[in-house]
C-alpha positions as a Markdown table, in Angstrom:
| # | Residue | x | y | z |
|---|---|---|---|---|
| 1 | Met | 124.0 | 63.1 | 143.7 |
| 2 | Lys | 122.3 | 61.4 | 146.6 |
| 3 | Ala | 121.6 | 57.6 | 146.6 |
| 4 | Pro | 117.9 | 56.7 | 146.2 |
| 5 | Gly | 116.1 | 56.0 | 149.5 |
| 6 | Trp | 114.3 | 52.8 | 150.5 |
| 7 | Val | 110.8 | 54.2 | 149.6 |
| 8 | Glu | 111.9 | 55.4 | 146.2 |
| 9 | Leu | 113.6 | 52.1 | 145.3 |
| 10 | Gly | 110.6 | 50.1 | 146.6 |
| 11 | Met | 108.2 | 52.1 | 144.5 |
| 12 | Arg | 110.4 | 51.7 | 141.5 |
| 13 | Leu | 110.8 | 47.9 | 142.0 |
| 14 | Ile | 107.0 | 47.5 | 142.3 |
| 15 | Gly | 106.4 | 49.7 | 139.3 |
| 16 | Val | 108.8 | 47.9 | 137.1 |
| 17 | Arg | 107.3 | 44.5 | 138.0 |
| 18 | Trp | 103.8 | 45.9 | 137.2 |
| 19 | Arg | 104.9 | 47.5 | 133.9 |
| 20 | Leu | 106.7 | 44.4 | 132.7 |
| 21 | His | 103.6 | 42.3 | 133.4 |
| 22 | Arg | 101.2 | 44.7 | 131.7 |
| 23 | Arg | 103.4 | 46.1 | 128.8 |
| 24 | Gly | 106.0 | 43.5 | 128.1 |
| 25 | Phe | 109.8 | 43.4 | 128.0 |
| 26 | Asp | 110.4 | 45.3 | 124.8 |
| 27 | Thr | 108.3 | 48.3 | 125.8 |
| 28 | Val | 109.8 | 48.6 | 129.3 |
| 29 | Ala | 113.4 | 47.6 | 128.7 |
| 30 | Gly | 114.0 | 48.1 | 125.0 |
| 31 | Ala | 115.7 | 51.5 | 125.2 |
| 32 | Ala | 117.8 | 50.5 | 128.2 |
| 33 | Leu | 119.5 | 47.8 | 126.1 |
| 34 | Gln | 121.0 | 50.4 | 123.8 |
| 35 | Ala | 122.1 | 53.1 | 126.2 |
| 36 | Thr | 125.7 | 54.1 | 125.9 |
| 37 | Ala | 126.6 | 56.1 | 129.0 |
| 38 | Glu | 130.2 | 57.0 | 129.9 |
| 39 | Gln | 129.5 | 58.5 | 133.3 |
| 40 | Thr | 129.7 | 56.6 | 136.6 |
| 41 | Trp | 127.4 | 56.8 | 139.7 |
| 42 | Glu | 129.1 | 57.1 | 143.0 |
| 43 | Asp | 126.0 | 56.0 | 145.0 |
| 44 | Gly | 125.1 | 53.2 | 142.6 |
| 45 | Pro | 126.7 | 50.4 | 144.6 |
| 46 | Gln | 124.7 | 51.5 | 147.7 |
| 47 | Ala | 121.5 | 51.5 | 145.6 |
| 48 | Val | 122.3 | 47.9 | 144.5 |
| 49 | Ile | 122.6 | 46.8 | 148.1 |
| 50 | Arg | 119.3 | 48.4 | 149.0 |
| 51 | Leu | 117.5 | 46.9 | 146.1 |
| 52 | Arg | 118.8 | 43.4 | 147.0 |
| 53 | Arg | 117.5 | 43.8 | 150.5 |
| 54 | Leu | 114.1 | 45.1 | 149.3 |
| 55 | Ala | 113.7 | 42.3 | 146.8 |
| 56 | Arg | 113.8 | 39.8 | 149.7 |
| 57 | Trp | 110.5 | 41.2 | 150.8 |
| 58 | Leu | 108.9 | 41.1 | 147.4 |
| 59 | Pro | 108.7 | 37.4 | 146.4 |
| 60 | Gly | 109.3 | 36.9 | 142.7 |
| 61 | Ser | 111.6 | 39.9 | 142.3 |
| 62 | Thr | 114.4 | 39.0 | 139.9 |
| 63 | Cys | 117.7 | 40.4 | 138.7 |
| 64 | Leu | 115.8 | 41.9 | 135.8 |
| 65 | His | 113.3 | 43.7 | 138.1 |
| 66 | Arg | 116.2 | 45.0 | 140.3 |
| 67 | Ser | 118.2 | 46.2 | 137.2 |
| 68 | Leu | 115.3 | 48.0 | 135.7 |
| 69 | Ala | 114.4 | 49.7 | 139.0 |
| 70 | Leu | 118.1 | 50.8 | 139.3 |
| 71 | Ile | 118.0 | 52.1 | 135.8 |
| 72 | Glu | 114.9 | 54.2 | 136.5 |
| 73 | Ala | 116.6 | 55.6 | 139.7 |
| 74 | Ala | 119.7 | 56.5 | 137.7 |
| 75 | Arg | 117.8 | 58.1 | 134.9 |
| 76 | Ser | 115.9 | 60.3 | 137.4 |
| 77 | Arg | 119.4 | 61.6 | 138.4 |
| 78 | Gly | 120.4 | 62.4 | 134.8 |
| 79 | Leu | 122.4 | 59.3 | 134.1 |
| 80 | Asn | 121.9 | 57.0 | 131.1 |
| 81 | Pro | 122.7 | 53.4 | 132.2 |
| 82 | Arg | 122.6 | 50.3 | 130.0 |
| 83 | Leu | 120.8 | 47.1 | 130.8 |
| 84 | Val | 123.1 | 44.1 | 130.2 |
| 85 | Leu | 121.7 | 40.6 | 129.7 |
| 86 | Gly | 123.9 | 37.6 | 129.9 |
| 87 | Ala | 124.0 | 33.8 | 130.4 |
| 88 | Gln | 126.3 | 31.1 | 131.7 |
| 89 | Arg | 126.3 | 27.3 | 131.4 |
| 90 | Arg | 127.0 | 25.3 | 134.5 |
| 91 | Asp | 126.5 | 21.7 | 135.3 |
| 92 | Gly | 124.6 | 21.1 | 132.0 |
| 93 | Asn | 122.1 | 23.9 | 132.7 |
| 94 | Ser | 121.8 | 27.4 | 131.3 |
| 95 | Tyr | 121.3 | 30.4 | 133.6 |
| 96 | Ala | 120.3 | 34.0 | 132.6 |
| 97 | His | 121.1 | 37.2 | 134.4 |
| 98 | Ala | 120.7 | 40.9 | 134.2 |
| 99 | Trp | 122.8 | 43.8 | 135.5 |
| 100 | Val | 123.5 | 47.5 | 134.8 |
| 101 | Gln | 126.4 | 49.1 | 133.1 |
| 102 | Leu | 127.4 | 52.8 | 133.4 |
| 103 | Gly | 130.5 | 53.2 | 131.2 |
| 104 | Ala | 133.2 | 51.1 | 132.9 |
| 105 | Gln | 131.1 | 50.8 | 136.1 |
| 106 | Thr | 129.2 | 47.6 | 136.7 |
| 107 | Leu | 126.2 | 47.6 | 139.1 |
| 108 | Gly | 125.1 | 44.2 | 140.1 |
| 109 | Asp | 126.7 | 40.7 | 139.9 |
| 110 | Thr | 128.4 | 39.5 | 136.8 |
| 111 | Gln | 129.3 | 36.1 | 138.0 |
| 112 | Arg | 127.9 | 33.2 | 140.0 |
| 113 | Leu | 129.9 | 30.6 | 141.9 |
| 114 | Gly | 133.1 | 32.1 | 140.5 |
| 115 | Gln | 132.0 | 31.7 | 136.9 |
| 116 | Pro | 131.3 | 34.8 | 134.9 |
| 117 | Tyr | 128.1 | 35.4 | 132.9 |
| 118 | Gln | 128.7 | 36.0 | 129.2 |
| 119 | Ala | 127.0 | 39.2 | 128.1 |
| 120 | Phe | 124.8 | 39.2 | 125.0 |
| 121 | Pro | 125.7 | 41.9 | 122.5 |
| 122 | Ala | 123.5 | 45.0 | 122.6 |
| 123 | Pro | 120.9 | 44.9 | 119.8 |
| 124 | Ser | 121.3 | 47.3 | 117.0 |
| 125 | Pro | 118.8 | 50.3 | 116.9 |
| 126 | Asp | 117.0 | 49.0 | 113.8 |
| 127 | His | 115.9 | 45.7 | 115.5 |
């Protein structure tokens, strides 16, 4: 399974940002919060690096945008990744973060300044 190229990732990143703006979080990301994949993606880490580099050229791109674009790329390759949302408290402030999980494989950062983000539990399907 080949890693997504720069153009594909750029189009997915722009598309995710537009859909989030137009349709909202629940419509765009709801199903990804409940995915339960057990497979891994060998080229996933390379895709994460490419997305980080692309996001530098698109002001306002966040970890949520990058994670959803990565999920779309993985789904197009037959994988079913899960979006993970988490938070950490540091210096009296709260910080939120998003990353992707494929079974035991984590794609994206799960800590900042040596302190891990605490993942929120996945919502139940009836909510």
